[in-house]
PLY file of the C-alpha trace (Angstrom):
ply
format ascii 1.0
element vertex 158
property float x
property float y
property float z
element edge 157
property int vertex1
property int vertex2
end_header
17.25 -13.40 21.89
18.19 -10.08 20.28
15.35 -8.30 22.11
16.39 -9.78 25.46
20.00 -8.70 24.89
19.06 -5.20 23.71
15.44 -4.26 24.53
15.95 -0.80 22.98
16.80 -2.10 19.51
14.03 -0.97 17.17
15.28 -3.19 14.35
14.87 -6.32 16.50
11.20 -5.50 17.18
10.69 -4.57 13.53
12.22 -7.86 12.33
10.11 -9.91 14.73
7.07 -7.91 13.60
7.79 -8.92 10.00
7.98 -12.56 11.09
4.62 -12.34 12.87
3.18 -10.56 9.83
4.41 -13.31 7.51
2.77 -15.87 9.81
-0.52 -13.96 9.64
-0.40 -12.97 13.31
-1.17 -9.33 12.62
-1.93 -8.34 16.21
1.51 -9.47 17.43
3.06 -7.82 14.37
1.32 -4.55 15.24
2.58 -4.77 18.84
6.18 -5.21 17.66
5.96 -2.49 15.00
4.49 -0.19 17.66
7.40 -0.95 20.00
9.89 -0.25 17.19
8.17 3.12 16.59
8.30 3.96 20.32
12.05 3.37 20.25
12.61 5.05 16.87
9.75 7.49 16.09
10.94 8.17 12.52
10.98 4.51 11.46
9.07 4.78 8.18
9.21 1.04 7.42
7.69 0.25 10.81
4.79 2.61 10.13
4.41 1.17 6.62
4.32 -2.44 7.79
2.08 -1.69 10.74
-0.25 -0.11 8.19
-0.23 -3.35 6.19
-1.07 -5.33 9.33
-3.95 -2.99 10.18
-5.15 -3.24 6.57
-5.05 -7.04 6.76
-7.18 -6.85 9.92
-9.67 -4.64 8.06
-8.85 -1.41 9.93
-8.46 0.87 6.93
-8.48 4.09 8.98
-5.51 3.05 11.10
-3.75 1.74 7.99
-4.24 5.09 6.24
-2.94 6.94 9.32
0.21 4.80 9.41
0.90 5.14 5.68
0.37 8.90 5.98
2.94 8.98 8.79
5.38 6.87 6.76
4.99 9.38 3.90
5.69 12.33 6.22
8.98 10.64 7.12
9.76 9.29 3.65
7.92 11.37 0.99
9.06 9.18 -1.92
7.76 5.90 -0.47
5.86 4.69 -3.56
4.53 1.52 -1.89
2.99 3.61 0.89
1.13 5.67 -1.72
-0.07 2.52 -3.49
-1.34 0.90 -0.31
-2.93 4.06 1.05
-4.59 4.41 -2.35
-5.91 0.85 -2.08
-7.43 1.67 1.31
-9.02 4.85 -0.03
-10.38 2.86 -2.98
-11.82 0.26 -0.60
-13.52 3.08 1.33
-14.99 4.51 -1.90
-12.83 7.66 -1.93
-11.74 7.26 -5.54
-10.41 10.82 -5.88
-7.90 10.31 -3.06
-7.11 6.82 -4.31
-6.33 8.07 -7.81
-4.21 10.91 -6.39
-2.14 8.39 -4.39
-1.72 6.00 -7.32
-0.69 8.94 -9.51
1.90 10.03 -6.95
3.29 6.49 -6.80
3.61 6.49 -10.60
5.44 9.85 -10.49
7.93 8.31 -8.05
8.19 5.00 -9.92
6.92 5.11 -13.52
7.16 1.29 -13.71
4.96 0.57 -10.69
2.60 -2.08 -12.08
0.46 -2.16 -8.91
-0.10 1.59 -9.11
-1.28 1.36 -12.73
-3.53 -1.64 -12.05
-5.06 -0.07 -8.97
-5.55 3.29 -10.66
-7.22 1.47 -13.57
-9.58 -0.14 -11.06
-10.37 3.20 -9.41
-11.04 4.81 -12.79
-13.32 1.90 -13.71
-15.25 2.34 -10.46
-15.75 5.97 -11.48
-16.92 4.69 -14.88
-14.00 6.46 -16.58
-13.28 3.48 -18.81
-11.00 5.35 -21.21
-8.50 6.20 -18.45
-8.98 2.76 -16.89
-8.07 1.16 -20.21
-5.01 3.41 -20.65
-3.68 2.41 -17.22
-4.51 -1.25 -17.73
-2.65 -1.23 -21.07
0.38 0.39 -19.40
0.36 -2.25 -16.67
0.12 -4.91 -19.37
3.12 -3.40 -21.20
5.00 -3.64 -17.90
4.10 -7.32 -17.56
0.74 -7.64 -15.75
-2.38 -7.86 -17.92
-4.98 -8.80 -15.29
-6.67 -5.36 -15.19
-6.85 -5.21 -18.98
-8.27 -8.73 -19.06
-10.87 -7.82 -16.41
-11.96 -4.74 -18.37
-12.25 -6.82 -21.54
-14.21 -9.60 -19.82
-16.70 -7.03 -18.60
-16.88 -5.24 -21.98
-15.58 -2.07 -20.36
-12.36 -1.67 -22.34
-12.17 1.59 -24.28
-9.55 2.82 -26.74
0 1
1 2
2 3
3 4
4 5
5 6
6 7
7 8
8 9
9 10
10 11
11 12
12 13
13 14
14 15
15 16
16 17
17 18
18 19
19 20
20 21
21 22
22 23
23 24
24 25
25 26
26 27
27 28
28 29
29 30
30 31
31 32
32 33
33 34
34 35
35 36
36 37
37 38
38 39
39 40
40 41
41 42
42 43
43 44
44 45
45 46
46 47
47 48
48 49
49 50
50 51
51 52
52 53
53 54
54 55
55 56
56 57
57 58
58 59
59 60
60 61
61 62
62 63
63 64
64 65
65 66
66 67
67 68
68 69
69 70
70 71
71 72
72 73
73 74
74 75
75 76
76 77
77 78
78 79
79 80
80 81
81 82
82 83
83 84
84 85
85 86
86 87
87 88
88 89
89 90
90 91
91 92
92 93
93 94
94 95
95 96
96 97
97 98
98 99
99 100
100 101
101 102
102 103
103 104
104 105
105 106
106 107
107 108
108 109
109 110
110 111
111 112
112 113
113 114
114 115
115 116
116 117
117 118
118 119
119 120
120 121
121 122
122 123
123 124
124 125
125 126
126 127
127 128
128 129
129 130
130 131
131 132
132 133
133 134
134 135
135 136
136 137
137 138
138 139
139 140
140 141
141 142
142 143
143 144
144 145
145 146
146 147
147 148
148 149
149 150
150 151
151 152
152 153
153 154
154 155
155 156
156 157
């Protein structure tokens, strides 16, 4: 209804995009986030969420491009760094992944996801000392799954 009444309202498309995303209809979510961006080109949240939808469809390159654009608009968007880092990690670019997780931690020193993901990237590089340090920090913040995984695989290092 809101879109019919005001077809140039970026927030209406964005909100409907979130609904489609929550329903797992990522293609419709992408279409609505894209329309929101056409109306409001500096809509960082629309780029961020479109990136999540692309990521969920397995298109890591488009996800990275959208998170990069969101960061150009909103340089302190910690979640965009974390998710772009996850995509880089998935693609095997651990250096870029670690750089993004580190930037997210600089923005939000209590970002559990950033610590856990950086721990995973360090472990994939076989830097188990740094992986353990990050996993312990995440555990101190309330999430011990990375530390547990390192321990279960006998990779934990002090």
